[in-house]
C-alpha positions in Angstrom: -0.1 0.0 0.0 2.8 2.5 0.8 4.3 1.8 -2.6 0.9 2.4 -4.3 0.7 5.9 -2.6 4.2 6.6 -3.5 3.5 5.8 -7.1 0.4 7.7 -7.3 2.1 10.8 -5.7 5.0 10.4 -8.4 2.6 10.0 -11.3 0.5 12.9 -10.1 3.4 15.1 -10.0 4.8 14.2 -13.1 1.6 14.6 -14.9 1.3 18.1 -13.5 4.5 18.9 -14.9 3.5 17.5 -18.1 0.3 19.5 -18.1 1.8 22.9 -17.4 4.7 22.2 -20.2 1.9 21.0 -22.6 -0.1 24.1 -22.1 2.7 26.4 -22.6 4.0 24.9 -25.5 0.5 24.5 -27.1 -0.2 28.1 -26.7 3.1 29.1 -28.2 2.5 27.1 -31.1 -1.0 28.3 -31.8 0.1 31.9 -31.7 3.0 31.1 -34.0 0.6 29.6 -36.4 -1.5 32.9 -36.4 1.4 35.0 -36.8 2.6 32.9 -39.7 -1.0 33.1 -41.5 -1.1 36.9 -40.9 2.2 37.2 -42.8 0.8 35.3 -45.5 -2.0 37.6 -46.1 0.3 40.6 -45.8 2.5 39.0 -48.6 -0.9 38.5 -50.7 -1.9 42.0 -50.2 1.7 43.6 -51.1 1.7 41.3 -54.2 -2.0 41.7 -55.5 -3.5 44.3 -53.4 -7.0 44.5 -51.9 -8.2 42.2 -54.9 -5.9 39.4 -54.0 -7.1 39.3 -50.4 -10.8 39.2 -51.5 -10.1 36.4 -54.0 -8.1 34.4 -51.1 -11.0 35.0 -48.6 -13.7 34.2 -51.5 -12.1 30.9 -52.2 -11.8 29.9 -48.6 -15.4 30.6 -47.9 -16.6 28.6 -50.8 -15.0 25.5 -49.4 -16.0 26.0 -45.9 -17.3 23.3 -43.7 -18.5 23.1 -40.2 -15.6 21.5 -38.6 -13.5 24.7 -39.2 -11.9 26.4 -36.1 -10.5 29.6 -37.8 -12.8 32.4 -39.0 -11.7 35.6 -40.7 -13.4 38.9 -41.7 -11.9 41.6 -44.1 -13.4 45.2 -44.0 -12.7 48.1 -45.8 -11.4 51.7 -44.4 -15.0 52.3 -43.3 -15.6 49.2 -41.4 -17.7 47.7 -44.0 -17.5 44.1 -44.5 -15.7 43.0 -47.8 -15.1 39.3 -47.4 -14.5 36.4 -45.0 -16.7 34.1 -43.0 -17.5 36.3 -39.9 -20.7 38.2 -39.9 -19.1 41.4 -38.4 -16.0 42.6 -36.8 -15.6 40.8 -33.4 -16.0 43.2 -30.3 -12.7 43.7 -28.7 -10.6 42.6 -31.4 -7.5 44.8 -32.4 -5.8 45.1 -35.5 -2.3 45.7 -34.1 -0.5 42.5 -35.3 -0.5 41.2 -31.9 -2.0 37.9 -30.7 -4.3 38.2 -27.8 -7.1 36.0 -26.2 -10.6 37.4 -26.9 -14.3 37.2 -25.9 -16.9 37.8 -28.3 -20.5 37.3 -29.3 -20.7 33.9 -30.9 -23.7 35.0 -33.0 -21.5 36.4 -35.4 -20.1 33.0 -36.5 -21.3 31.8 -39.9 -23.0 28.6 -38.1 -23.4 27.2 -34.7 -20.4 25.3 -33.5 -20.9 22.0 -31.5 -18.4 23.3 -28.8 -17.8 26.9 -29.3 -16.9 27.5 -25.3 -13.2 26.9 -25.8 -10.6 29.7 -25.4 -10.4 31.9 -28.6 -7.1 33.8 -30.0 -7.1 36.7 -32.3 -4.8 38.6 -34.4 -5.6 41.7 -36.7 -3.7 44.0 -39.2 -4.5 47.3 -41.0 -3.3 47.5 -44.5 -1.9 50.9 -46.0 -5.2 51.6 -47.4 -7.1 51.5 -44.1 -8.8 48.1 -44.6 -8.4 45.8 -41.8 -8.4 41.9 -41.4 -8.7 39.9 -38.2 -8.5 36.3 -37.7 -10.0 34.5 -34.6 -8.9 30.9 -33.6 -10.5 28.5 -31.3 -7.9 26.6 -29.3 -8.2 23.7 -26.8 -9.6 24.9 -23.6 -8.2 24.4 -20.1 -10.9 22.3 -19.2 -10.3 20.1 -22.3 -6.7 19.8 -21.5 -7.7 18.9 -17.8 -10.0 16.3 -19.3 -7.1 14.7 -21.3 -4.8 14.6 -18.8 -7.4 13.4 -16.1 -7.9 10.3 -18.7 -4.1 10.0 -18.9 -3.9 9.9 -15.2 -6.6 7.4 -14.7 -4.7 5.2 -17.4 -1.6 5.6 -15.2 -3.9 4.4 -12.1 -4.8 1.3 -14.3 -1.4 0.6 -15.2 -0.3 1.1 -11.6 -3.2 -1.6 -10.7 -2.1 -3.8 -13.4 1.4 -3.7 -12.2 0.5 -4.3 -8.4 -2.0 -7.2 -9.8 1.0 -8.8 -11.7 3.0 -8.6 -8.3 0.3 -10.2 -6.5 0.0 -13.0 -9.1 3.7 -13.9 -8.8 2.7 -14.5 -5.1 -0.2 -16.6 -5.8 -0.8 -20.1 -7.5 -1.2 -18.2 -11.1 2.6 -17.6 -10.9 3.0 -21.4 -11.2 0.6 -21.4 -14.0 2.3 -18.8 -15.9 5.7 -20.6 -15.3 4.4 -23.9 -16.7 6.0 -25.2 -19.9 2.5 -25.1 -21.5 2.3 -21.4 -21.3 5.8 -20.8 -22.3 5.1 -23.0 -25.4 2.1 -21.2 -26.3 3.9 -17.9 -26.1 6.5 -19.3 -28.5 3.9 -20.6 -30.7 1.9 -17.2 -30.4 4.9 -15.3 -31.6 5.5 -17.9 -34.3 1.8 -17.5 -35.5 2.1 -13.7 -35.2 5.2 -13.7 -37.6 3.6 -16.2 -40.1 0.2 -14.7 -40.2 1.6 -11.0 -39.9 3.9 -11.8 -43.0 1.2 -13.3 -44.9 -1.2 -10.4 -44.2 1.4 -7.8 -44.9 1.9 -9.6 -48.3 -1.8 -9.4 -48.8 -1.8 -5.9 -47.7 1.2 -4.8 -50.2 -0.4 -7.0 -53.1 -3.8 -5.3 -52.8 -2.3 -2.0 -52.4 -0.2 -2.8 -55.6 -3.2 -3.8 -57.5 -5.2 -1.0 -56.5 -2.4 1.3 -57.6 -1.9 -0.2 -61.0 -5.8 -0.2 -61.5 -5.9 3.4 -60.6 -2.9 4.3 -63.0 -4.4 2.3 -65.7 -7.8 4.1 -65.4 -6.2 7.3 -65.6 -4.1 6.5 -68.7 -7.2 5.0 -70.3 -9.4 8.1 -69.4 -6.5 10.5 -70.8 -6.4 8.7 -74.2 -10.1 8.8 -74.6 -10.3 12.5 -74.1 -7.1 12.9 -76.3 -9.1 11.0 -79.1 -12.0 13.2 -78.2 -9.9 16.3 -78.9 -8.6 15.1 -81.9 -12.2 14.3 -83.3 -14.0 17.5 -82.1 -11.4 19.7 -80.6 -11.9 21.6 -77.3 -15.5 21.7 -77.7 -15.6 17.9 -77.5 -13.8 17.7 -74.3 -16.0 20.3 -72.8 -18.9 18.4 -73.6 -17.5 15.3 -72.2 -16.6 16.8 -68.9 -19.7 18.5 -68.6 -21.7 15.3 -69.0 -19.4 13.5 -66.3 -19.5 16.3 -63.9 -23.1 16.2 -63.7 -23.3 13.1 -61.5 -19.8 13.3 -59.7 -19.5 12.3 -56.0 -16.7 13.6 -54.0 -15.8 10.4 -52.2 -15.3 8.4 -55.1 -14.7 10.5 -58.1 -12.2 11.3 -60.8 -11.9 14.8 -60.8 -10.8 17.0 -64.1 -9.9 20.3 -65.1 -9.6 21.6 -68.5 -8.2 25.2 -69.1 -6.9 27.2 -72.0 -3.7 28.7 -72.8 -4.4 31.6 -70.5 -5.3 29.5 -67.4 -8.9 30.2 -67.8 -11.2 27.2 -66.8 -13.0 25.8 -69.7 -14.7 22.7 -68.0 -14.3 20.2 -65.0 -15.0 20.1 -61.5 -11.7 20.9 -59.9 -11.6 24.7 -58.8 -7.8 25.4 -59.6 -4.7 23.9 -60.9 -2.4 22.5 -58.6 1.1 24.0 -58.6 3.0 20.7 -58.9 1.0 19.3 -61.8 3.3 18.3 -64.7 1.9 18.1 -68.2 4.0 15.2 -69.4 1.4 12.6 -69.9 2.7 10.4 -67.0 0.8 9.3 -63.9 2.3 10.8 -60.9 1.2 11.7 -57.3 0.5 15.4 -56.6 -0.8 17.2 -53.6 -4.4 18.4 -54.0 -5.5 20.8 -51.5 -9.2 20.8 -50.1 -9.9 24.2 -51.7 -9.6 22.7 -55.1 -12.1 19.8 -54.6 -15.7 20.5 -54.7 -17.8 19.8 -51.6 -14.9 18.2 -50.1 -15.2 17.1 -46.4 -12.6 17.7 -43.8 -9.2 16.1 -44.5 -9.7 15.1 -48.0 -6.5 16.7 -49.2 -3.6 14.6 -50.0 -1.3 13.0 -52.4 -3.4 11.9 -55.3 -2.5 10.0 -58.4 -2.8 12.3 -61.5 -2.2 12.7 -65.2 -2.1 15.9 -67.2 -1.3 16.7 -71.0 -1.1 19.9 -73.0 -2.8 20.2 -76.3 -1.7 21.8 -79.6 -3.6 25.0 -79.0 -2.0 25.4 -75.4 -4.9 24.1 -73.5 -4.1 21.9 -70.6 -6.1 18.9 -69.4 -5.8 17.4 -65.8 -7.2 14.2 -64.2 -6.9 13.4 -60.7 -8.3 10.1 -59.1 -9.4 10.3 -55.3 -7.8 7.9 -53.1 -10.7 7.7 -50.6 -11.9 4.1 -51.9 -8.1 2.8 -51.7 -7.6 4.3 -48.4 -10.8 2.8 -46.9 -9.7 -0.8 -48.5 -6.3 -0.4 -46.9 -8.0 0.4 -43.5 -10.2 -2.6 -44.1 -7.2 -5.0 -44.7 -5.5 -3.3 -41.6 -8.6 -4.1 -39.6 -8.4 -7.7 -40.8 -4.8 -7.7 -39.8 -5.2 -6.4 -36.5 -8.3 -8.7 -35.8 -6.6 -11.7 -37.2 -3.6 -11.3 -35.0 -5.7 -10.4 -32.1 -7.9 -13.6 -32.4 -4.5 -15.6 -32.9 -3.0 -14.1 -29.9 -6.2 -14.5 -27.6 -6.9 -18.2 -29.0 -3.4 -19.3 -28.5 -3.0 -17.8 -25.0 -6.5 -19.5 -24.0 -5.2 -22.9 -25.4 -2.0 -22.3 -23.3 -3.8 -21.3 -20.2 -6.1 -24.4 -20.5 -3.2 -26.7 -21.1 -1.3 -25.0 -18.3 -4.0 -25.9 -15.9 -4.6 -29.5 -17.1 -0.7 -29.9 -16.8 -0.8 -28.3 -13.4 -3.5 -30.1 -12.2 -1.8 -33.6 -13.1 1.6 -32.6 -11.5 -0.4 -31.5 -8.3 -1.6 -34.9 -8.2 2.0 -36.3 -8.2 3.2 -33.5 -5.7 0.3 -34.4 -3.2 1.0 -38.1 -3.7 4.7 -37.4 -3.0 3.8 -35.4 0.0 1.6 -38.2 1.4 4.4 -40.5 1.0 7.0 -38.3 2.6 4.5 -38.2 5.6 4.8 -42.1 6.0 2.0 -43.2 4.0 4.0 -45.6 1.8 1.0 -47.2 0.3 -0.3 -43.9 -1.6 0.1 -44.0 -5.3 -0.6 -41.6 -8.1 -4.0 -41.6 -9.5 -4.6 -42.9 -13.0 -7.0 -41.1 -15.1 -7.6 -43.9 -17.6 -6.8 -41.7 -20.6 -3.8 -43.6 -21.7 -1.7 -40.4 -22.4 1.8 -39.9 -21.4 0.8 -38.8 -17.8 -0.9 -42.2 -17.1 2.1 -43.7 -18.7 4.5 -41.9 -16.2 2.2 -42.7 -13.4 2.2 -46.2 -13.9 5.9 -46.2 -14.2 6.1 -44.2 -10.9 3.6 -46.3 -9.0 5.7 -49.6 -10.1 8.9 -48.0 -8.8 6.9 -46.9 -5.8 5.8 -50.6 -5.4 9.2 -51.8 -5.9 10.6 -49.4 -3.2 7.9 -50.6 -0.6 8.8 -54.2 -1.4 12.2 -53.5 -0.9 11.7 -51.7 2.4 9.5 -54.4 3.6 12.1 -56.9 2.5 15.0 -54.7 4.3 12.8 -54.8 7.5 12.3 -58.5 7.3 16.0 -59.0 6.5 16.8 -57.0 9.5 14.6 -59.0 11.8 15.8 -62.2 10.4 19.6 -61.2 10.6 19.0 -60.1 14.3 17.2 -63.7 14.9 19.9 -65.8 13.3 22.9 -63.9 14.7 21.4 -63.8 18.1 21.8 -67.6 18.8 25.5 -67.9 17.8 26.5 -64.9 19.5 24.5 -65.9 22.4 26.3 -69.2 22.5 29.7 -67.5 22.1 28.9 -65.4 25.0 27.5 -68.2 27.1 30.7 -70.3 26.3 33.1 -67.6 27.3 31.3 -67.0 30.6 31.5 -70.7 31.3 35.3 -71.2 30.6 36.1 -67.9 32.4 34.1 -68.7 35.6 36.8 -71.3 37.0 40.1 -72.7 35.8 39.7 -75.6 33.1 41.9 -78.0 31.6 43.5 -77.5 28.2 41.1 -79.9 26.4 37.9 -77.9 27.6 39.7 -74.6 26.5 40.4 -76.1 23.1 36.8 -77.6 22.6 35.4 -74.3 23.7 37.6 -72.3 21.2 36.6 -74.8 18.5 32.7 -74.3 19.1 33.3 -70.5 19.1 35.2 -70.7 15.9 32.6 -72.6 14.0 29.8 -70.2 15.4 32.0 -67.3 14.0 32.5 -69.0 10.7 28.5 -69.4 10.5 28.4 -65.5 11.2 30.9 -64.9 8.4 29.1 -67.0 5.9 25.7 -65.2 6.5 27.5 -61.8 5.8 29.5 -63.2 3.0 26.2 -64.5 1.4 24.5 -61.0 2.0 27.5 -59.2 0.4 27.5 -61.5 -2.5 23.5 -61.0 -2.9 24.1 -57.3 -2.9 27.1 -57.4 -5.3 25.0 -59.3 -7.7 21.8 -57.3 -7.5 23.9 -54.1 -7.9 26.5 -55.5 -10.5 29.4 -54.8 -8.4 30.8 -58.3 -8.3 34.3 -59.5 -8.4 35.6 -60.7 -11.7 34.4 -59.9 -15.3 31.8 -61.4 -17.3 32.9 -63.5 -20.4 32.4 -66.7 -22.4 32.4 -69.8 -19.9 32.1 -73.6 -20.7 29.2 -74.2 -18.2 29.5 -78.0 -19.1 33.1 -78.1 -17.8 32.3 -76.1 -14.7 29.2 -78.2 -13.9 31.2 -81.5 -14.6 33.8 -80.5 -12.1 31.3 -79.3 -9.3 29.2 -82.6 -9.7 32.3 -85.0 -9.5 33.3 -83.1 -6.3 29.8 -83.1 -4.6 29.1 -86.9 -5.8 31.7 -88.1 -3.3 30.4 -85.8 -0.7 26.7 -86.8 -1.1 27.9 -90.5 -1.2 29.4 -90.1 2.2 25.8 -89.1 3.7 24.0 -91.9 2.0 22.8 -89.8 -1.0 23.3 -90.2 -4.7 24.2 -87.3 -7.2 23.9 -88.2 -10.8 25.2 -86.1 -13.8 23.6 -85.6 -17.2 25.9 -82.9 -19.0 26.2 -82.2 -22.6 29.8 -81.3 -23.5 30.9 -78.1 -25.1 28.1 -75.8 -23.9 29.0 -72.3 -23.1 27.3 -69.1 -21.6 28.3 -65.6 -21.0 28.8 -65.0 -17.3 31.1 -64.9 -14.4 32.6 -68.5 -13.2 32.9 -67.8 -9.6 29.2 -66.6 -9.2 27.8 -69.4 -11.5 30.0 -72.0 -9.3 28.4 -70.5 -6.2 24.9 -71.0 -8.0 25.5 -74.9 -8.7 27.0 -75.3 -5.2 24.0 -73.7 -3.5 21.4 -75.7 -5.5 23.4 -78.9 -4.7 23.6 -78.2 -1.0 20.0 -77.3 -0.8 19.1 -80.5 -2.2 21.5 -82.5 0.1 20.1 -80.6 3.2 16.2 -80.7 2.5 15.8 -83.9 0.2 16.4 -86.2 3.2 18.4 -89.6 3.7 18.9 -91.7 0.7 17.9 -88.8 -1.6 18.5 -88.9 -5.3 20.0 -85.7 -6.8 20.4 -85.1 -10.4 22.6 -82.2 -12.1 21.9 -81.7 -15.8 22.9 -79.2 -18.6 21.7 -79.5 -22.2 20.9 -77.1 -25.0 17.3 -76.1 -25.6 16.9 -74.2 -28.8 18.9 -71.1 -28.5 19.1 -71.6 -24.7 21.5 -73.4 -22.4 19.6 -75.2 -19.6 21.0 -76.1 -16.0 18.7 -77.9 -13.6 19.1 -79.7 -10.4 16.5 -82.1 -9.3 15.8 -84.3 -6.4 13.2 -86.4 -4.9 12.6 -85.0 -1.5 9.5 -83.3 -0.3 9.7 -80.5 -2.5 8.3 -76.8 -1.9 4.5 -76.1 -2.2 3.6 -74.2 -5.4 2.5 -71.1 -3.4 5.5 -70.8 -1.6 8.0 -71.0 -4.5 8.3 -67.4 -5.2 8.4 -66.8 -1.3 11.6 -69.0 -0.8 13.6 -66.6 -3.3 13.4 -63.9 -0.9 16.4 -63.3 1.7 16.2 -65.3 4.9 13.2 -67.2 3.9 13.1 -70.6 5.5 10.0 -72.7 5.4 8.7 -74.2 8.6 9.9 -77.6 7.6 13.4 -76.5 7.4 13.6 -74.9 10.6 15.4 -77.7 12.1 18.1 -77.7 9.4 21.4 -75.6 9.2 21.5 -72.7 6.9 20.6 -69.0 6.9 18.0 -68.8 4.2 20.2 -66.9 1.8 21.0 -69.8 -0.8 18.0 -69.3 -3.1 18.2 -65.5 -2.7 21.8 -65.5 -3.9 20.7 -67.9 -6.9 18.0 -65.6 -7.9 20.3 -62.5 -7.8 22.9 -64.2 -9.9 20.0 -65.3 -12.3 19.1 -61.7 -13.0 22.6 -60.6 -13.4 23.4 -63.0 -16.2 19.7 -62.4 -17.9 18.8 -65.9 -16.9 15.5 -67.3 -16.3 14.9 -68.9 -13.0 12.2 -71.4 -12.2 11.2 -73.7 -9.4 9.0 -76.8 -10.5 7.8 -79.8 -8.8 9.1 -83.1 -10.0 6.5 -85.6 -8.2 8.1 -86.1 -5.9 10.9 -83.4 -5.3 11.9 -80.1 -6.6 13.6 -79.2 -10.0 15.2 -75.8 -9.9 16.3 -74.6 -13.4 18.2 -71.8 -15.2 18.0 -70.8 -18.7 21.1 -68.8 -20.2 21.2 -67.5 -23.6 23.6 -69.4 -25.7 27.1 -68.3 -26.5 29.9 -69.9 -28.9 32.6 -71.4 -26.9 36.0 -69.7 -27.3 38.7 -71.5 -29.4 41.1 -73.4 -27.3 
């Protein structure tokens, strides 16, 4: 508010100064014009005498119109009116060559002015023969000036309000709308459309103007040629007769004016009142300045540069034809109006479209922001709404929702892993603490110390295995694994591990059979794939039970290399097969066996790293875990 008041004071003070300066210079300019016109009358008097003044005023009076603001009267040495449009000498007017303000009876005006209550200036002079001339000029009144500057002041206030409103917009939601990409894009397209449409309409304007100009010039030349033929046939009488007929139905707003004069400059025919000084009789179409005083029944501001053509005949007579450009100017104004209307419509529609698009985009973005805010507040189950339109926002929302679901699963999995790690590490750490307390309570023999240390070492190895398995899973899932991927002979690796585990299972009353096709290669990491095969065989050994039969197979299946480990144990229920792939997942039936629940999780992570498909299927009885790798050509030895 303080800034608004300050702006008002500055604007008001500035306009007051401008008003004073405008009034001063306007009055000075009007007075200068009066002095200049009076000097012109003095020159006319000195050159042509009293008759020159009378002729000049008569010509002016004959073309007078009701929009004139300057009036004159010329009286003889006895004060009798000789010429001019004032009915009598204004009371209080002095003929002393000085400009002064004057008040007079407005009844002496030749007609009633629509607004005659303005300020009036007068200047008069006395010629050598005692005759006098006075001019009175209506000027803009102080009230009119105040009204104009009051309108300017109101416009300034409106501009100030717009500025303050714009500042307020920057503090509201509308500012976000104006800064959206849709609004900015619409503004770019608006400028683009303005340039295209403006260029096209400008070409249309130029083409139309050129066409009208060519038509006018061709018409003037044709008219001149026709009159020249008339002169050749009938002489000056033929031209006079033709012009008299054409002048009888002339209209000032759309008429071709003519003037035919003899060699002495006397008017023979035509409707123009005088020969313009700059008219050339060379038979070429040129633009000349035509005063209102030369045009019959001319409305206000009908003078201007008009196309004309003139010629001189053998007897010294001259013919002038000028064409009014009123119709051409109206056509040009019409085209300019179309140009402005079209550009305004384009701007309005483009901005409206941008505003609607901006609001729609902002509404969709707000949905994402609201959902993100709820998730930050702890509502992890919130998701971005889907409109069902199938547009890019729905596609983005689906992707973000899928990402949020995945993050939510990871968070739940992390919580489960944390709980399971705490549960699985609590028992070995508790045993280690209890064992240390036991051996430290009283002196023991060396065998007791050794046995306690061996058991403690075994518990620590179990803890390290758990952490190593977690680290390997994290590395496989993140791609930060030791070693490089490359062509690998999976047949040779499976054979090597199968032969090693065959003896191990035989010692525990179980059997491992191998069905491995030779020469099959995949693209992978030897250490990780060896860990996968070992985990699958050890899982079968632990959970299939005594006397179990385990089979390791590797074969080609189309464009894939398949690896499978099968057993005839109790298997895994179908509804639990995806569940056991998570970290620290151990089915109830397996709680009594050793392990940490990370074996199949590691297998799953390594399979994803190698772009291999992993499946768990029942083998009636038992379980078959298979991986399918893309086939690769084995490197030459």
